[in-house]
N, C-alpha and C positions, 0 to 999 in steps of 0.2 A: 504495497501500500504506502500512498505518500504521505510524508510527512516533512514539518517544517523544521528544519536543524540550522544549527550554525557551527561554522568551522572558521578559526583563525579571525574572529569578528565580521564573517560576511553571513547572511540570512541565504540559505537556500533549499530547495526542495528535493528531500533525497527520498529513494526505492527504501524501506525497511521492511522487514517482517509484520505480518500483522501480529496485532497482540494476543496474548495465548493467556490462560491460568485462569484462577477462578476470578469470579464476578460476573457484571452484567454487560455484554457489548450493547455499545453505543455509535451508531452512526452520527460523526459528529455532522451539522449543520451552520454553525457559528462557531468563531473565534475569536474574541475581542484582542487588539494589542493594548497592554496595562501601560503606564508609564513605568512601572519596575521594569517589564521586560527592556526598553529602552535604555534605562540606567544601567541594568545588567549588563547589557552589549558596549555601552560607553565606558564603563569601569573595566572590562575584560574580566568578567566572573568566568570560569571554565561552566561550558553550557554543550553538554555531549548529549542532553537530554533532547525529546522534542519538545517544542516550546507551548506555549498557551494553556493557564489557569482560569481564564474567562472564556467559560465554553457551555453549549447546549447543545442536541442532537435528540435523534428517534431510537426507539428501541424497535428490538423487529416486527413487533406488532403494528408499527408505525406511529406510538405514543411519545409526543414531545415530552420533553425533559430537559430542565437544566443540570449542570453538574457544580456541586460542592467539593471543589479539588483537595480534600485533604483525606489523608487516611491514618487517623490516628489510631494509639495503641489499643485505646478503649477499655484498659483497666488500671492506667495510673491516675493518681488522685484528681488531677487536673479532669481527665476523660468523664470519671466518675460524677463528678460537680456539674457536668455541662460546661464546663471550660476549657473542651478540648483543643483549642486554639493555641492553648499552652503545654500540651502534650509533650511530653520528655523526650518524643523521637525529633521535635524542633522542626526544621526546614526540610528534613529528610521526609515528611510525609507530605510535604506538599507537591502535587501533581500539576507540572509545568515550569516548577523553577529546582527540583532535584529528580522526580520522577518524570516519566512521559507523559506530558500533555495532550492538549486538545487539539491543537493544529495538525492534525490529520484525518483521514478518513474515518479511522475508529480507532474508540480507545475502550479498555476493560476497564470498570472500576469497581467496588464493593459496592452492592444494594444501597448502603446506608449513604453514598455518595447522592444519589437521585432526589429529584426537587422537584416534586409536582407540580404542574404549570395548571392555572386557573384556566376554564374555556376562554377560546380565542386568543391566546397567548400563542405566537409562533414560536419555534426552536431557532428562528432567523434572528428574533428578538431577543432570547431568554439568555445570551450570553448576556446580558445587562444584567441580570439576578446575582451573581457573583459580586461586582463592586458597588451595588446598590447595597448587598447585606453588608459592607465594611461601612457606610453611612447608618445603617439602621443599627449595628453594631454602637458605633460610638455616641450616637444620639442616647440609646439606651444606658449607657454610662456614664452619660453625663446627667440624666434623672430629667429628661426635658417635661415639662409641666405646661399645661392649658395656661395661655396668657403671657406667657414669654416670647422674646424673640431672639431668633437667629440668624447671625450671619456668617457666610461661608467667603473664605480667603482662597482663590484659586480656582480658576473656571475650566481646568483640564476634565476628561474625562472623570475623574474619580469626584471633582467638587463638584460636578453636574449632577453627579449621582448620589453627592447627598443632599443636594438641592431637592431634587425629586423624591427622597425621602424624608422629608419634612412634612408634618401633616397637613393639609390644605388649612387649618383654622388658626395655623400659626403663623406669624410674620417672617419672612426672611428676606435676606438681602445676600448679593452675592459681589463681591469684588472681583472681578476678572479683566486681563490684560487686552487680550484680543475682541476685534469685533465679532467673531463669531461666537465667541464663550459669551459674551454679554447679550448675544442675540437669543442663543439658547436659553440660557437663565431666564429671560424675560418670558421664552414661550413656555417654560416650567412654572412661572408664578412666580420669581425674584424680583424684586425692586434693583436697581442697580446704585454706585454710588454710594455704603451706607454712611448713613447717619446717625448721629449722636451713639451711645452704647447700648450694648446686647448681651442678655444674660447669659445666651450661649454662643460660643464663638470657635468655630470649624476651622482650624488648619488644615487645607488640602493640599497644599504646595511643596511643603516639607523643605523651606528654606530658611535662614536666619532672617532675610528680611519680611516672610511672610509669617515668623513668628512673632517679630515685634508688632508686625500690624495687629495683627489676630488678637494681642496683649493689647492693644491702642484701643480697640475696637469693644472691648469687655468692660462690662459695670463693675464697680466695685462689689466684690463679692461674686463675681459674675462664674463662669467657667472657660475655661479654654481645653477642647478638643484636639489633640495631635491625631487623626488618621491617616495623616500622610507617611511613607516612610522616610526616614531621613539617612541619606548615602553619605553624607559626612556631619562631622563634629557642627554644630550650633552652638553660639552663645545667647543664652537667653537674656531678654532684657530685667534683670533682677530686680532692678529697684522699682519699677512700674508695677510689675507683680505681685511684689511685698506690698507696695502702699495700697496697692486696690486690694489684697486679700485673694487673689484669684486662684482658683481651683483649678490644677492641671490636672486632666484627665488623658492619660495615654491608652489607645486602644490599636488591637491586632487581631487583624480578620474579622472572625465571627464565633458563635458559639451556640450553646443552644440554653438559654435561662429558665425554661422551663419544657411545658410542652411543643411548643414551636419553635423550632429553632429561628436564627436570625435571618438564612437565605429563605425558609418558608416566608417569611414576613414579606422580604423583598419582592419576592413570585406574587404574592398576594397583592402589593401595590403597582406591580406592574400590570395586573389582571386590572385594577381600576382605574388606572390612567395610561389608556392607548397613546397619549401623546407622547410618551418618554420616547421611545426609541426613534420616532421622527425628530426629535428635538437633539438626542444627545449622539446617536450614531450618525456621521457624515460623509463614511465613504464603506463602501463592500465590494471587496474584490475576490475574483476567485482565488482557491488554495494556490493553485501553479505561479501566481502573481505574489505572493509572499514577500519575496523582496521588496518590490515596488510600496507594496501595503506598508512595509516598516520605513521605507524613505518618506510616505506620504506623513506618516503617523508621527514623524521625528519633526516635522515644520507645521507648527501650530500656528504662527504667524501667516501660514498661507491659508487657513480656515479647517484645518483637520482638527476633529474632536474626539468621537473613538471611531477609529477604522478595524473594521470587523473583515476577516477572511472567511470564505467561503467553500469549505471541500464539495 
């Protein structure tokens, strides 16, 4: 089968053996390119696996599903409490980061990875479930309450997915750098040019400057939520954070706080808001054009938001 691999920093489509072993076979229909994929390429991370942790597809009977790309051990103290994102296996459990991911014709995953989709949600759009779950998890950890206001700093795919997961009754503002990002934020219901202070501020950009801006937007006693991946050490604006008594909440991927997983909540949100894929997915390319897709995704100033490859 075909699979997207990286060789000496170059993206290419390789012919590899079809996956075998225990689990459920999924024919992949969409796989999103994440900012983390781009950073790992730029930083020269060893990437001998098939890429793609934002993925969705169809079962053998045609049922569309999203995939939670985690294979935790299931029995450590974190897995038992539902915090399997903190599993002792660490990055080794992540499909598309260490394990073979979903930028391929097929993938075999444990049944626990399958995410049931609401009626009307296509597998072509359901690759958004994974990044939306990151936003769901961050807002859950922040303890977002009715009547509060939310600001999101960073208008990339992750920031837009975070905007999309803010409940409709909550006021949300987006600070984004590029015109296409701002236009997408408005389509998702966000106001632009955040004004005043906010109870919850999400940093979805992962830079020193975005952290400083997020703290600036926090009201005294507010909460800063760090959902981005920070690839370099960053200096925190300590004086302003302490003078405001800002609560800092770090957030990693997603988990299961109770009966429903964060990915299940994200899937239900995608079902309730059909405008989300149209607003966030800017490009769709066939799997064979994966190298071009990565080039497009790396040029946000040219209008790239979420770039999806479709086997």
